[in-house]
DSSP file (Angstrom, degrees, kcal/mol; ACC not computed):
  #  RESIDUE AA STRUCTURE BP1 BP2  ACC     N-H-->O    O-->H-N    N-H-->O    O-->H-N    TCO  KAPPA ALPHA  PHI   PSI    X-CA   Y-CA   Z-CA
    1    1 A M     >        0   0    0      0, 0.0     4,-1.9     0, 0.0     5,-0.1   0.000 360.0 360.0 360.0 -40.6  124.2   82.7  112.4
    2    2 A R  H  >  +     0   0    0      1,-0.2     4,-1.9     2,-0.2     5,-0.1   0.892 360.0  51.8 -64.8 -39.7  123.7   84.5  115.7
    3    3 A K  H  > S+     0   0    0      1,-0.2     4,-2.0     2,-0.2    -1,-0.2   0.893 107.6  52.7 -63.6 -40.5  123.4   87.9  113.9
    4    4 A F  H  > S+     0   0    0      1,-0.2     4,-2.3     2,-0.2    -1,-0.2   0.903 107.0  52.3 -61.9 -42.1  120.8   86.4  111.5
    5    5 A C  H  X S+     0   0    0     -4,-1.9     4,-2.4     1,-0.2    -1,-0.2   0.895 109.0  50.1 -62.1 -41.0  118.7   85.2  114.5
    6    6 A W  H  X S+     0   0    0     -4,-1.9     4,-2.4     1,-0.2    -1,-0.2   0.891 109.7  50.6 -65.8 -38.5  118.7   88.6  116.0
    7    7 A I  H  X S+     0   0    0     -4,-2.0     4,-2.5     2,-0.2    -2,-0.2   0.913 110.9  48.9 -65.2 -42.4  117.6   90.2  112.8
    8    8 A V  H  X S+     0   0    0     -4,-2.3     4,-2.5     2,-0.2    -2,-0.2   0.922 112.5  47.9 -63.1 -44.8  114.7   87.8  112.5
    9    9 A I  H  X S+     0   0    0     -4,-2.4     4,-2.1     2,-0.2    -2,-0.2   0.901 112.3  49.5 -63.8 -41.1  113.6   88.4  116.1
   10   10 A L  H  X S+     0   0    0     -4,-2.4     4,-2.0     2,-0.2    -2,-0.2   0.922 111.8  48.1 -63.7 -44.8  113.8   92.1  115.6
   11   11 A C  H  X S+     0   0    0     -4,-2.5     4,-2.4     1,-0.2     5,-0.2   0.915 111.7  49.8 -63.2 -43.2  111.8   92.0  112.4
   12   12 A L  H  X S+     0   0    0     -4,-2.5     4,-2.3     1,-0.2    -1,-0.2   0.894 110.6  49.5 -63.4 -39.7  109.1   89.8  114.0
   13   13 A S  H  X S+     0   0    0     -4,-2.1     4,-1.5     2,-0.2    -1,-0.2   0.879 111.0  49.7 -69.1 -36.0  108.8   92.1  116.9
   14   14 A V  H  X S+     0   0    0     -4,-2.0     4,-0.8     2,-0.2    -2,-0.2   0.932 115.9  41.7 -67.2 -45.3  108.4   95.2  114.7
   15   15 A F  H  < S+     0   0    0     -4,-2.4     3,-0.2     1,-0.2    -2,-0.2   0.836 113.7  52.7 -72.5 -31.9  105.7   93.6  112.6
   16   16 A A  H  < S+     0   0    0     -4,-2.3    -1,-0.2    -5,-0.2    -2,-0.2   0.823 112.1  45.4 -72.5 -30.6  103.9   92.0  115.5
   17   17 A C  H  < S+     0   0    0     -4,-1.5    -1,-0.2    -5,-0.2    -2,-0.2   0.567  88.9 103.6 -90.9  -9.5  103.7   95.3  117.4
   18   18 A S  S  < S-     0   0    0     -4,-0.8    -3,-0.0    -3,-0.2    -4,-0.0  -0.485  72.2-123.1 -75.6 144.7  102.6   97.4  114.4
   19   19 A S        -     0   0    0     -2,-0.2    -1,-0.1     1,-0.1    -2,-0.1  -0.614  26.2-110.4 -87.8 146.6   98.9   98.4  114.4
   20   20 A P        -     0   0    0      0, 0.0     3,-0.1     0, 0.0    -1,-0.1  -0.346  35.7-105.0 -71.6 156.1   96.8   97.5  111.4
   21   21 A D        -     0   0    0      1,-0.2     3,-0.1    -2,-0.0     0, 0.0  -0.147  59.7 -58.1 -70.0 173.8   95.5  100.2  109.1
   22   22 A E        -     0   0    0      1,-0.1    -1,-0.2     0, 0.0     0, 0.0  -0.265  69.2-100.9 -54.4 135.5   91.9  101.4  109.1
   23   23 A E        -     0   0    0     -3,-0.1     2,-0.3     1,-0.1    -1,-0.1  -0.280  36.7-115.2 -63.9 146.4   89.6   98.5  108.4
   24   24 A E        -     0   0    0     -3,-0.1     2,-0.7     2,-0.0    -1,-0.1  -0.636  19.3-138.3 -86.5 137.0   88.3   98.3  104.9
   25   25 A V        -     0   0    0     -2,-0.3     2,-1.0     8,-0.2     8,-0.4  -0.860  11.4-165.0 -99.1 117.4   84.6   98.7  104.3
   26   26 A K        +     0   0    0     -2,-0.7     2,-0.3     6,-0.1     6,-0.2  -0.702  50.5  99.2-102.3  79.2   83.1   96.2  101.8
   27   27 A A        +     0   0    0     -2,-1.0     2,-0.1     4,-0.3    -2,-0.1  -0.931  48.1  49.7-150.7 171.8   79.8   97.8  101.0
   28   28 A G  S >  S-     0   0    0     -2,-0.3     3,-1.8    67,-0.2     2,-0.3  -0.342 100.8 -12.4  88.1-173.5   78.2   99.9   98.3
   29   29 A K  G >  S-     0   0    0      1,-0.3     3,-1.3     3,-0.2    -2,-0.1  -0.455 137.9  -3.9 -66.5 126.1   78.3   99.5   94.6
   30   30 A Y  G 3  S-     0   0    0     -2,-0.3    -1,-0.3     1,-0.2     3,-0.1   0.695 125.4 -68.9  63.3  23.0   80.9   96.9   93.6
   31   31 A G  G <  S+     0   0    0     -3,-1.8     2,-0.4     1,-0.2    -4,-0.3   0.658 108.9 112.8  75.2  15.3   82.0   96.5   97.3
   32   32 A M    <   +     0   0    0     -3,-1.3     2,-0.4    -6,-0.2    -1,-0.2  -0.952  39.3 179.3-122.5 142.3   83.6  100.0   97.4
   33   33 A M        -     0   0    0     -2,-0.4    -8,-0.2    -8,-0.4     2,-0.1  -0.992  29.3-118.7-142.4 132.5   82.4  102.9   99.4
   34   34 A G    >   -     0   0    0     -2,-0.4     3,-1.2     1,-0.1     6,-0.3  -0.419  17.1-132.9 -70.4 144.2   84.0  106.4   99.6
   35   35 A S  T 3  S+     0   0    0      1,-0.3    -1,-0.1    -2,-0.1     6,-0.0   0.561 102.4  62.7 -75.8  -6.9   85.2  107.5  103.0
   36   36 A D  T 3  S+     0   0    0    103,-0.1    -1,-0.3     4,-0.1    -2,-0.1   0.226  84.2  99.1-100.7  14.3   83.5  110.9  102.6
   37   37 A T  S <> S-     0   0    0     -3,-1.2     4,-1.6     1,-0.1     5,-0.1  -0.676  77.9-126.1 -99.0 154.0   80.0  109.4  102.4
   38   38 A P  H  > S+     0   0    0      0, 0.0     4,-2.2     0, 0.0     5,-0.2   0.826 110.3  60.2 -66.7 -29.6   77.4  109.3  105.3
   39   39 A Q  H  > S+     0   0    0      2,-0.2     4,-2.3     1,-0.2     5,-0.2   0.914 103.9  49.7 -62.4 -42.4   77.0  105.5  104.7
   40   40 A Y  H  > S+     0   0    0     -6,-0.3     4,-2.5     1,-0.2     5,-0.2   0.925 110.5  49.6 -62.0 -45.4   80.7  105.0  105.4
   41   41 A A  H  X S+     0   0    0     -4,-1.6     4,-2.1     1,-0.2    -1,-0.2   0.882 111.0  50.4 -62.7 -37.8   80.5  107.0  108.6
   42   42 A A  H  X S+     0   0    0     -4,-2.2     4,-2.3     2,-0.2    -1,-0.2   0.911 111.2  47.8 -67.4 -42.1   77.5  105.0  109.7
   43   43 A V  H  X S+     0   0    0     -4,-2.3     4,-2.3     2,-0.2    -2,-0.2   0.928 113.1  47.6 -64.6 -45.3   79.2  101.6  109.0
   44   44 A I  H  X S+     0   0    0     -4,-2.5     4,-2.1     1,-0.2    -1,-0.2   0.883 111.2  52.1 -64.1 -38.6   82.4  102.6  110.9
   45   45 A F  H  X S+     0   0    0     -4,-2.1     4,-2.0    -5,-0.2    -1,-0.2   0.932 109.9  48.1 -63.1 -45.5   80.3  103.9  113.8
   46   46 A M  H  X S+     0   0    0     -4,-2.3     4,-2.3     1,-0.2     5,-0.3   0.910 112.1  49.4 -63.0 -41.6   78.4  100.6  114.1
   47   47 A R  H  X>S+     0   0    0     -4,-2.3     4,-2.7     1,-0.2     5,-0.7   0.862 108.9  53.8 -64.7 -35.1   81.7   98.6  114.0
   48   48 A A  H  X5S+     0   0    0     -4,-2.1     4,-0.8     3,-0.2    -1,-0.2   0.898 111.7  44.2 -66.6 -39.8   83.2  100.9  116.6
   49   49 A V  H  <5S+     0   0    0     -4,-2.0    -2,-0.2     1,-0.2    -1,-0.2   0.903 125.7  30.9 -71.2 -41.0   80.3  100.2  119.0
   50   50 A Y  H  <5S+     0   0    0     -4,-2.3    -2,-0.2    -5,-0.2    -3,-0.2   0.738 129.4  30.4 -94.1 -23.8   80.1   96.5  118.4
   51   51 A N  H  <5S+     0   0    0     -4,-2.7    -3,-0.2    -5,-0.3    -2,-0.1   0.699  96.9  85.7-111.6 -23.2   83.7   95.5  117.7
   52   52 A D  S  <<S-     0   0    0     -4,-0.8    24,-0.1    -5,-0.7     3,-0.0  -0.351  72.9-129.6 -79.8 162.7   86.0   97.8  119.6
   53   53 A K  S    S+     0   0    0     -2,-0.1    23,-0.3    23,-0.1     2,-0.2   0.727  88.7  17.7 -82.2 -23.7   87.1   97.3  123.2
   54   54 A N  S    S-     0   0    0     21,-0.1     3,-0.3    -6,-0.1     4,-0.3  -0.808  80.4-106.6-139.3-178.9   86.1  100.9  124.2
   55   55 A L  S  > S+     0   0    0     19,-0.3     4,-2.4    -2,-0.2     5,-0.2   0.266  81.5 107.0 -96.3  11.6   84.0  103.8  123.0
   56   56 A D  H  > S+     0   0    0      1,-0.2     4,-1.6     2,-0.2    -1,-0.2   0.931  84.4  40.0 -58.9 -50.3   86.9  106.1  121.9
   57   57 A R  H  > S+     0   0    0     -3,-0.3     4,-1.3     1,-0.2    -1,-0.2   0.870 114.3  54.4 -69.5 -34.9   86.3  105.7  118.2
   58   58 A A  H  4 S+     0   0    0     -4,-0.3    -1,-0.2     1,-0.2    -2,-0.2   0.891 108.7  48.1 -65.5 -38.9   82.5  105.8  118.5
   59   59 A T  H >< S+     0   0    0     -4,-2.4     3,-1.1     1,-0.2    -1,-0.2   0.831 107.8  55.4 -72.1 -30.4   82.6  109.1  120.4
   60   60 A K  H 3< S+     0   0    0     -4,-1.6    -1,-0.2     1,-0.2    -2,-0.2   0.802 108.2  49.6 -68.7 -27.5   85.0  110.6  117.8
   61   61 A L  T 3< S+     0   0    0     -4,-1.3    81,-2.6    -5,-0.1     2,-0.2   0.338 104.1  79.3 -91.0   6.5   82.5  109.8  115.1
   62   62 A S  B <  S-a  142   0A   0     -3,-1.1    81,-0.2    79,-0.3    71,-0.1  -0.720  86.7-100.2-113.2 160.9   79.6  111.4  117.1
   63   63 A T     >  -     0   0    0     79,-2.5     4,-2.6    -2,-0.2     5,-0.2  -0.292  45.1-102.1 -67.8 166.0   78.4  114.9  117.6
   64   64 A E  H  > S+     0   0    0      1,-0.2     4,-1.7     2,-0.2     5,-0.1   0.905 121.9  47.1 -60.0 -43.0   79.4  116.5  120.9
   65   65 A R  H  > S+     0   0    0      1,-0.2     4,-1.6     2,-0.2    -1,-0.2   0.932 114.5  45.0 -65.5 -46.7   75.9  115.9  122.4
   66   66 A F  H  > S+     0   0    0      1,-0.2     4,-2.4     2,-0.2    -1,-0.2   0.844 109.2  57.1 -69.2 -32.0   75.6  112.3  121.3
   67   67 A A  H  X S+     0   0    0     -4,-2.6     4,-2.6     2,-0.2    -1,-0.2   0.882 105.0  51.7 -64.2 -38.2   79.2  111.6  122.4
   68   68 A R  H  X S+     0   0    0     -4,-1.7     4,-1.4     2,-0.2    -1,-0.2   0.886 109.3  50.5 -64.2 -38.2   78.3  112.8  126.0
   69   69 A I  H  X S+     0   0    0     -4,-1.6     4,-0.6     2,-0.2    -2,-0.2   0.933 111.8  47.1 -63.8 -45.9   75.4  110.4  125.9
   70   70 A L  H >< S+     0   0    0     -4,-2.4     3,-1.3     1,-0.2     4,-0.5   0.913 110.0  52.4 -62.7 -43.4   77.6  107.5  124.9
   71   71 A K  H >< S+     0   0    0     -4,-2.6     3,-1.0     1,-0.3    -1,-0.2   0.805  99.1  66.0 -63.9 -28.2   80.2  108.3  127.5
   72   72 A G  H 3< S+     0   0    0     -4,-1.4    -1,-0.3     1,-0.3    -2,-0.2   0.754  98.3  52.3 -64.6 -24.5   77.5  108.3  130.1
   73   73 A Y  T << S-     0   0    0     -3,-1.3     2,-2.3    -4,-0.6    -1,-0.3   0.560  92.1-157.0 -89.6  -9.4   77.0  104.6  129.5
   74   74 A H    <   +     0   0    0     -3,-1.0     2,-0.3    -4,-0.5   -19,-0.3  -0.121  60.8  53.3  69.5 -40.4   80.8  103.9  130.0
   75   75 A T  S  > S-     0   0    0     -2,-2.3     4,-1.9     1,-0.1     5,-0.1  -0.852  80.0-119.4-128.4 161.1   81.1  100.6  128.1
   76   76 A N  H  > S+     0   0    0    -23,-0.3     4,-2.7    -2,-0.3     5,-0.2   0.899 113.3  55.6 -63.0 -40.9   80.2   99.3  124.7
   77   77 A K  H  > S+     0   0    0      1,-0.2     4,-2.1     2,-0.2    -1,-0.2   0.876 107.4  49.1 -63.0 -37.1   77.9   96.6  126.2
   78   78 A N  H  > S+     0   0    0      2,-0.2     4,-3.1    -5,-0.2     5,-0.4   0.892 111.1  49.6 -68.3 -38.8   75.9   99.3  128.0
   79   79 A V  H  X>S+     0   0    0     -4,-1.9     4,-1.8     2,-0.2     5,-1.7   0.921 111.2  50.1 -64.2 -42.8   75.6  101.4  124.8
   80   80 A Q  I  <>S+     0   0    0     -4,-2.7     6,-2.6     3,-0.2     5,-0.5   0.921 117.3  40.2 -59.4 -43.9   74.5   98.3  122.9
   81   81 A R  I  <5S+     0   0    0     -4,-2.1    -2,-0.2     4,-0.2    -1,-0.2   0.908 127.4  29.0 -74.4 -42.7   71.8   97.5  125.6
   82   82 A Q  I  <5S+     0   0    0     -4,-3.1    -3,-0.2    -5,-0.1    -2,-0.2   0.889 129.4  30.4 -91.0 -43.1   70.6  101.1  126.3
   83   83 A V  I  <5S+     0   0    0     -4,-1.8    -3,-0.2    -5,-0.4    -4,-0.1   0.924 134.6  25.6 -84.9 -47.2   71.0  103.1  123.1
   84   84 A F  I   <S-     0   0    0     -5,-1.7    -3,-0.2     2,-0.1    -4,-0.2   0.690  86.3-143.5 -90.3 -20.0   70.6  100.4  120.4
   85   85 A N  S   <S+     0   0    0     -5,-0.5     2,-0.3    -6,-0.4    -4,-0.2   0.896  70.3 106.2  54.4  41.3   68.5   98.0  122.5
   86   86 A L        -     0   0    0     -6,-2.6     2,-0.4     2,-0.0    -1,-0.1  -0.787  52.3-167.0-155.7 101.4   70.4   95.2  120.7
   87   87 A R        +     0   0    0     -2,-0.3     2,-0.3    -6,-0.1   -10,-0.1  -0.789  17.0 174.6 -92.3 133.3   73.1   93.1  122.4
   88   88 A L        -     0   0    0     -2,-0.4    32,-0.2     1,-0.1     3,-0.1  -0.991  34.5-154.9-139.1 146.5   75.2   91.0  120.0
   89   89 A D  S    S+     0   0    0     30,-3.6     2,-0.3    -2,-0.3    31,-0.2   0.841  91.7   7.4 -83.5 -39.4   78.3   88.8  120.4
   90   90 A D  E    S-B  119   0A   0     29,-1.0    29,-1.3     2,-0.0     2,-0.3  -0.968  75.6-168.0-140.4 156.6   79.4   89.3  116.7
   91   91 A M  E     -B  118   0A   0     -2,-0.3     2,-0.3    27,-0.2    27,-0.2  -1.000  17.9-174.1-151.2 141.8   78.0   91.7  114.1
   92   92 A T  E     -B  117   0A   0     25,-2.7    25,-2.9    -2,-0.3     2,-0.3  -0.977  20.4-176.1-127.9 148.1   78.1   92.5  110.4
   93   93 A T  E     +B  116   0A   0     -2,-0.3    23,-0.2    23,-0.2    21,-0.0  -0.977  12.0 178.0-143.6 153.9   76.3   95.6  109.0
   94   94 A E  E     -B  115   0A   0     21,-1.6    21,-2.7    -2,-0.3     2,-0.2  -0.978  35.5-104.9-153.0 145.8   75.6   97.2  105.7
   95   95 A P  E     -B  114   0A   0      0, 0.0    19,-0.2     0, 0.0   -67,-0.2  -0.510  26.2-172.8 -72.7 138.8   73.7  100.3  104.7
   96   96 A I  E     -     0   0A   0     17,-3.7     2,-0.3     1,-0.4    18,-0.2   0.868  60.4 -30.9 -94.9 -51.9   70.3   99.7  103.1
   97   97 A S  E    S+B  113   0A   0     16,-0.8    16,-2.3   -58,-0.0    -1,-0.4  -0.951  81.2  81.2-157.7 173.6   69.3  103.1  102.0
   98   98 A G        +     0   0    0     -2,-0.3    14,-0.2    14,-0.2   -59,-0.1   0.019  65.2  56.7 104.4 153.1   69.5  106.8  102.7
   99   99 A G        +     0   0    0     12,-0.3     2,-1.0     1,-0.2   -60,-0.1   0.620  67.0 133.5  71.8  13.3   71.9  109.6  102.1
  100  100 A A        +     0   0    0    -63,-0.1     2,-0.3   -62,-0.1    -1,-0.2  -0.755  21.5 151.3-105.3  91.9   72.0  109.2   98.3
  101  101 A L    >   -     0   0    0     -2,-1.0     3,-0.6     1,-0.1     4,-0.1  -0.791  55.0-117.4-110.1 159.6   71.6  112.5   96.6
  102  102 A L  T 3  S+     0   0    0     -2,-0.3     2,-0.7     1,-0.3     3,-0.1   0.909 115.8  35.9 -61.9 -41.4   73.0  113.4   93.3
  103  103 A F  T >  S+     0   0    0      1,-0.2     3,-1.5     2,-0.0     4,-0.3  -0.682  71.7 165.1-111.6  75.8   75.1  116.2   94.8
  104  104 A S  G X   +     0   0    0     -2,-0.7     3,-0.8    -3,-0.6    -1,-0.2   0.709  68.2  68.8 -68.8 -19.7   76.1  114.5   98.1
  105  105 A E  G 3  S+     0   0    0      1,-0.2    -1,-0.3    -3,-0.1    -2,-0.0   0.741 100.2  49.8 -70.8 -19.7   78.8  117.0   98.8
  106  106 A K  G <  S+     0   0    0     -3,-1.5    -1,-0.2    -5,-0.0    -2,-0.2   0.499  87.0 112.5 -91.6  -5.6   76.1  119.7   99.3
  107  107 A Q    <   -     0   0    0     -3,-0.8     3,-0.1    -4,-0.3    -3,-0.0  -0.451  43.0-175.7 -71.2 137.2   74.2  117.5  101.7
  108  108 A K        +     0   0    0      1,-0.3    27,-2.6    -2,-0.2     2,-0.3   0.659  67.7  17.6-106.8 -23.7   74.1  118.7  105.4
  109  109 A S  E     - C   0 134A   0     25,-0.2     2,-0.3    31,-0.1    -1,-0.3  -0.976  61.0-174.0-147.1 158.7   72.3  115.8  107.0
  110  110 A A  E     - C   0 133A   0     23,-2.3    23,-3.3    -2,-0.3     2,-0.5  -0.992  18.5-147.6-154.0 146.0   71.4  112.2  106.2
  111  111 A D  E     - C   0 132A   0     -2,-0.3     2,-0.5    21,-0.2   -12,-0.3  -0.978  23.2-166.7-115.8 116.4   69.3  109.3  107.7
  112  112 A I  E     - C   0 131A   0     19,-2.9    19,-3.1    -2,-0.5     2,-0.6  -0.900  12.8-144.8-109.3 125.3   70.9  105.9  106.9
  113  113 A E  E     -BC  97 130A   0    -16,-2.3   -17,-3.7    -2,-0.5   -16,-0.8  -0.796  20.8-160.5 -87.8 125.6   69.0  102.7  107.4
  114  114 A M  E     -BC  95 129A   0     15,-3.6    15,-2.2    -2,-0.6     2,-0.6  -0.908  12.7-147.1-112.7 132.1   71.4  100.0  108.6
  115  115 A K  E     -BC  94 128A   0    -21,-2.7   -21,-1.6    -2,-0.4     2,-0.5  -0.879  20.0-164.7 -94.7 121.1   70.8   96.2  108.3
  116  116 A I  E     -BC  93 127A   0     11,-3.0    11,-2.6    -2,-0.6     2,-0.5  -0.934   8.8-177.5-113.4 123.7   72.5   94.6  111.3
  117  117 A I  E     +BC  92 126A   0    -25,-2.9   -25,-2.7    -2,-0.5     2,-0.3  -0.982  23.9 128.7-121.4 127.6   73.1   90.8  111.3
  118  118 A G  E     -BC  91 125A   0      7,-2.6     7,-3.3    -2,-0.5     2,-0.4  -0.919  46.6-106.2-160.0-175.2   74.6   89.1  114.3
  119  119 A H  E     +BC  90 124A   0    -29,-1.3   -30,-3.6    -2,-0.3   -29,-1.0  -0.970  22.1 177.6-128.1 141.9   74.4   86.4  116.9
  120  120 A Y  E >  S- C   0 123A   0      3,-2.1     3,-1.0    -2,-0.4   -32,-0.1  -0.947  79.6  -8.6-143.8 123.1   73.6   86.5  120.6
  121  121 A N  T 3  S-     0   0    0     -2,-0.3     3,-0.1     1,-0.2    -1,-0.0   0.895 129.3 -58.1  54.4  42.9   73.4   83.3  122.7
  122  122 A N  T 3  S+     0   0    0      1,-0.2     2,-0.4     0, 0.0    -1,-0.2   0.690 112.4 120.7  61.5  23.5   73.8   81.3  119.5
  123  123 A K  E <   -C  120   0A   0     -3,-1.0    -3,-2.1     2,-0.0     2,-0.4  -0.956  64.6-124.9-114.7 136.3   70.7   82.8  118.0
  124  124 A K  E     -C  119   0A   0     -2,-0.4     2,-0.4    -5,-0.2    -5,-0.2  -0.645  28.9-168.3 -81.1 132.2   70.8   84.7  114.7
  125  125 A I  E     -C  118   0A   0     -7,-3.3    -7,-2.6    -2,-0.4     2,-0.4  -0.979  10.4-171.4-125.4 133.0   69.4   88.2  115.0
  126  126 A T  E     +C  117   0A   0     -2,-0.4     2,-0.3    -9,-0.2    -9,-0.2  -0.994  16.7 168.5-123.6 125.9   68.6   90.6  112.1
  127  127 A E  E     -C  116   0A   0    -11,-2.6   -11,-3.0    -2,-0.4     2,-0.4  -0.915  27.7-140.5-134.1 157.8   67.6   94.2  112.9
  128  128 A L  E     +C  115   0A   0     -2,-0.3    20,-1.5   -13,-0.2    21,-0.5  -0.991  23.8 177.4-119.0 128.4   67.1   97.5  111.1
  129  129 A K  E     -CD 114 147A   0    -15,-2.2   -15,-3.6    -2,-0.4     2,-0.5  -0.960  22.5-138.0-127.9 147.4   68.3  100.7  112.7
  130  130 A T  E     -CD 113 146A   0     16,-3.1    16,-2.4    -2,-0.3     2,-0.6  -0.926  15.4-162.3-106.4 125.4   68.2  104.3  111.4
  131  131 A I  E     -CD 112 145A   0    -19,-3.1   -19,-2.9    -2,-0.5     2,-0.5  -0.936   6.5-151.8-109.8 121.6   71.3  106.4  112.0
  132  132 A S  E     -CD 111 144A   0     12,-2.4    11,-3.7    -2,-0.6    12,-1.4  -0.813  18.8-175.9 -94.3 128.0   70.9  110.1  111.7
  133  133 A L  E     -CD 110 142A   0    -23,-3.3   -23,-2.3    -2,-0.5     2,-0.3  -0.897  12.5-164.2-124.2 152.0   74.1  112.0  110.7
  134  134 A V  E     -CD 109 141A   0      7,-2.4     7,-3.0    -2,-0.3     2,-0.7  -0.948  26.4-117.2-129.4 154.5   75.0  115.6  110.2
  135  135 A K  E     - D   0 140A   0    -27,-2.6     2,-0.5    -2,-0.3     5,-0.2  -0.833  32.9-179.3 -96.3 117.3   78.0  117.2  108.5
  136  136 A E  E >   - D   0 139A   0      3,-2.9     3,-2.1    -2,-0.7    -2,-0.0  -0.972  69.8 -24.0-119.9 119.3   80.2  119.1  110.8
  137  137 A S  T 3  S-     0   0    0     -2,-0.5    -1,-0.1     1,-0.3     3,-0.1   0.861 127.7 -48.1  46.9  45.5   83.3  120.8  109.4
  138  138 A G  T 3  S+     0   0    0      1,-0.2     2,-0.4    -3,-0.0    -1,-0.3   0.339 119.8 100.5  85.9  -6.7   83.5  118.4  106.5
  139  139 A D  E <  S- D   0 136A   0     -3,-2.1    -3,-2.9   -98,-0.0     2,-0.5  -0.881  72.8-120.5-113.9 145.2   83.1  115.2  108.5
  140  140 A W  E     - D   0 135A   0     -2,-0.4     2,-0.4    -5,-0.2    -5,-0.2  -0.719  32.9-171.2 -83.3 127.2   79.9  113.1  109.0
  141  141 A K  E     - D   0 134A   0     -7,-3.0    -7,-2.4    -2,-0.5     2,-0.4  -0.941  25.6-115.7-121.9 141.1   79.0  112.8  112.7
  142  142 A V  E     +aD  62 133A   0    -81,-2.6   -79,-2.5    -2,-0.4    -9,-0.3  -0.615  30.4 176.9 -78.1 128.8   76.3  110.6  114.2
  143  143 A K  E     -     0   0A   0    -11,-3.7     2,-0.3    -2,-0.4   -10,-0.2   0.780  60.8 -17.0-100.4 -37.7   73.5  112.6  115.8
  144  144 A S  E     - D   0 132A   0    -12,-1.4   -12,-2.4     2,-0.0     2,-0.4  -0.988  49.4-136.8-164.0 164.5   71.1  109.8  116.9
  145  145 A V  E     + D   0 131A   0     -2,-0.3     2,-0.3   -14,-0.2   -14,-0.2  -0.995  29.4 164.6-129.4 134.8   70.1  106.2  116.6
  146  146 A S  E     - D   0 130A   0    -16,-2.4   -16,-3.1    -2,-0.4     2,-0.3  -0.944  41.9 -89.1-144.6 166.4   66.6  105.0  116.3
  147  147 A N  E     - D   0 129A   0     -2,-0.3   -18,-0.2   -18,-0.2   -63,-0.0  -0.587  25.1-154.1 -74.6 136.2   64.5  101.9  115.3
  148  148 A T  S    S+     0   0    0    -20,-1.5    -1,-0.2    -2,-0.3   -19,-0.1   0.914  88.8  40.5 -75.2 -44.9   63.6  101.8  111.7
  149  149 A V              0   0    0    -21,-0.5    -1,-0.2     1,-0.1   -21,-0.1  -0.923 360.0 360.0-106.8 116.0   60.5   99.6  112.3
  150  150 A P              0   0    0      0, 0.0    -1,-0.1     0, 0.0    -2,-0.0   0.515 360.0 360.0 -69.2 360.0   58.6  100.7  115.4
């Protein structure tokens, strides 16, 4: 009986300490989106800025220049306030349009319009942002963020 208890405790500690896999993106046609598309990179970047505790993943998904800009703000909340001009407590996002060419593997840059829905101070906020991406060594990197509607 004592041996069984130790095995259960060991199993629980191993499963509790393991990190979850990459989060699944439920967007695109039929709720599936390829990880090699600019839309996928834009969604993951937005989730990194709004849902992560630090900017590590967001800077990895950015160009070198834009990553330096993000690091200059030090925290996610500062990036939300200064770069996006949009503070949110919780957020969901989905791509609206952009980056859809017939031969997307030959595409070098893309502008993706993102619909952002979230809450701040118990108020629902809906915004549109345009994320500009470039393809660097086979990966999509965020180059800039701007307002879709001026």
